C-alpha positions in Angstrom: -74.0 -30.9 -43.1 -72.0 -31.7 -46.3 -71.7 -35.3 -45.3 -75.4 -35.7 -44.6 -76.3 -34.1 -48.0 -73.7 -36.4 -49.9 -75.2 -39.4 -48.0 -78.7 -38.5 -48.9 -78.2 -37.7 -52.5 -77.8 -41.3 -53.6 -80.6 -42.4 -51.4 -82.9 -39.9 -53.0 -81.7 -40.7 -56.5 -82.4 -44.4 -55.9 -85.8 -43.6 -54.5 -86.8 -41.3 -57.5 -85.3 -43.8 -60.0 -87.5 -46.7 -58.6 -90.7 -44.6 -58.1 -91.2 -41.5 -60.1 -88.9 -42.1 -63.0 -90.0 -45.7 -63.3 -93.5 -44.3 -64.1 -91.9 -42.1 -66.8 -89.5 -44.5 -68.3 -88.5 -44.4 -72.0 -89.0 -48.0 -73.4 -88.3 -49.3 -69.8 -85.1 -47.1 -69.3 -84.8 -44.8 -66.4 -82.3 -42.2 -65.7 -79.3 -43.3 -63.6 -79.3 -40.3 -61.1 -76.8 -42.1 -58.9 -74.3 -42.0 -61.8 -75.0 -38.4 -62.5 -74.4 -37.4 -58.9 -71.2 -39.5 -58.9 -70.1 -37.8 -62.1 -70.6 -34.4 -60.7 -68.8 -35.2 -57.4 -65.9 -36.5 -59.3 -65.7 -33.6 -61.7 -65.7 -31.1 -58.9 -63.7 -33.0 -56.3 -61.1 -34.9 -58.3 -60.4 -38.5 -59.2 -59.4 -40.0 -55.8 -62.5 -38.6 -53.9 -64.7 -39.3 -56.9 -63.6 -42.9 -57.0 -64.3 -43.4 -53.3 -67.8 -41.7 -53.6 -68.5 -43.8 -56.7 -67.6 -47.1 -55.0 -69.8 -46.2 -52.0 -72.9 -44.9 -54.1 -72.4 -48.1 -56.4 -72.3 -50.4 -53.5 -75.5 -48.7 -52.1 -77.2 -49.2 -55.4 -76.1 -52.8 -55.6 -77.3 -53.6 -52.0 -80.7 -51.9 -53.0 -81.1 -54.0 -56.1 -79.8 -57.2 -54.3 -78.3 -58.7 -57.5 -74.7 -58.9 -58.6 -73.2 -57.1 -55.6 -70.1 -55.1 -56.7 -71.0 -54.5 -60.3 -72.2 -51.0 -60.0 -69.6 -50.3 -57.2 -66.7 -51.1 -59.5 -68.2 -49.4 -62.7 -69.2 -46.2 -60.9 -65.9 -46.1 -59.1 -63.8 -46.4 -62.3 -66.1 -44.1 -64.1 -65.8 -41.4 -61.3 -62.0 -41.9 -61.3 -61.7 -41.3 -65.1 -64.0 -38.3 -65.0 -62.3 -36.9 -62.0 -59.0 -36.9 -63.8 -60.5 -34.2 -66.0 -61.1 -31.7 -63.0 -58.0 -29.5 -63.5 -58.3 -29.6 -67.3 -61.9 -28.2 -67.8 -63.8 -25.2 -66.7 -66.3 -26.9 -64.3 -68.5 -23.7 -64.1 -69.6 -24.3 -67.7 -72.9 -26.3 -67.9 -71.6 -27.9 -71.2 -68.8 -29.5 -69.3 -71.3 -31.2 -67.1 -73.3 -32.4 -70.0 -70.3 -33.7 -71.9 -69.1 -35.5 -68.6 -72.5 -37.1 -68.2 -72.4 -38.3 -71.8 -68.9 -39.7 -71.5 -69.6 -41.1 -68.0 -72.8 -42.8 -68.9 -71.2 -44.4 -72.0 -68.2 -45.4 -70.0 -70.2 -46.8 -67.1 -72.4 -48.9 -69.5 -69.3 -50.2 -71.2 -67.8 -51.2 -67.9 -71.0 -53.0 -66.8 -71.0 -54.8 -70.1 -67.4 -55.9 -69.8 -68.1 -57.2 -66.2 -71.2 -59.0 -67.4 -69.5 -60.7 -70.4 -66.5 -61.7 -68.1 -68.5 -63.1 -65.2 -71.9 -64.3 -66.7 -71.5 -67.0 -69.4 -75.3 -66.8 -70.1 -75.3 -63.0 -70.7 -77.2 -62.3 -73.9 -76.1 -59.1 -75.7 -78.9 -58.0 -78.0 -79.3 -55.1 -80.4 -81.7 -53.4 -78.0 -78.7 -52.9 -75.6 -77.4 -50.1 -77.9 -80.9 -48.5 -78.0 -81.2 -48.7 -74.2 -77.8 -47.2 -73.9 -78.8 -44.3 -76.2 -82.0 -43.8 -74.2 -80.0 -43.8 -71.0 -77.6 -41.2 -72.3 -80.6 -39.0 -73.5 -82.5 -39.3 -70.2 -79.4 -38.5 -68.1 -78.5 -35.4 -70.3 -82.1 -34.2 -70.1 -81.8 -34.1 -66.3 -78.2 -32.8 -66.3 -78.5 -29.0 -66.7 -80.9 -28.3 -63.8 -79.1 -30.8 -61.6 -75.6 -29.5 -62.4 -76.7 -25.9 -61.9 -77.8 -26.7 -58.4 -74.9 -29.0 -57.8 -72.1 -26.6 -58.9 -73.6 -23.6 -56.9 -74.1 -25.8 -53.8 -70.6 -27.2 -54.0 -69.1 -23.6 -54.3 -71.4 -21.7 -51.8 -74.0 -24.0 -50.4 -74.6 -27.3 -48.6 -72.0 -29.1 -50.6 -69.2 -26.8 -50.0 -66.0 -28.5 -48.7 -65.1 -26.4 -45.7 -62.3 -28.8 -44.8 -64.0 -29.9 -41.4 -63.7 -33.5 -40.4 
């Protein structure tokens, strides 16, 4: 059951990002729910598992958008790995840890996407609105973090996302 839920979360996130949240965008910016779920997974399951989940979720997002296959896969994988390294250094039951992780993860993911774009696309145009879009992205992600993290943490400890060790 855990595998099914972990597979459905990024699909539902992409669906809500492209439908519901597209209608409630802030200056054209929607939350990156896939990134939020990847960050939570990495924070609660560690760097290696987080990087693999980030790679798969990012690839799924790349395939959905149909542009620049691999950008989200790489950025979400690296972001998840770095966030996952904090797993044993923080109290994951604290919601503030989830919020801070989402802020750091969103900034890191955006920075990685920027680096990839600058390296591979000569015609990439970095504008001043990029900074504002990043701040809107961070704010929107943080706004949704508390309710999602409360559910995700409880579910990973006692619910559908609990790792029972079954394979």
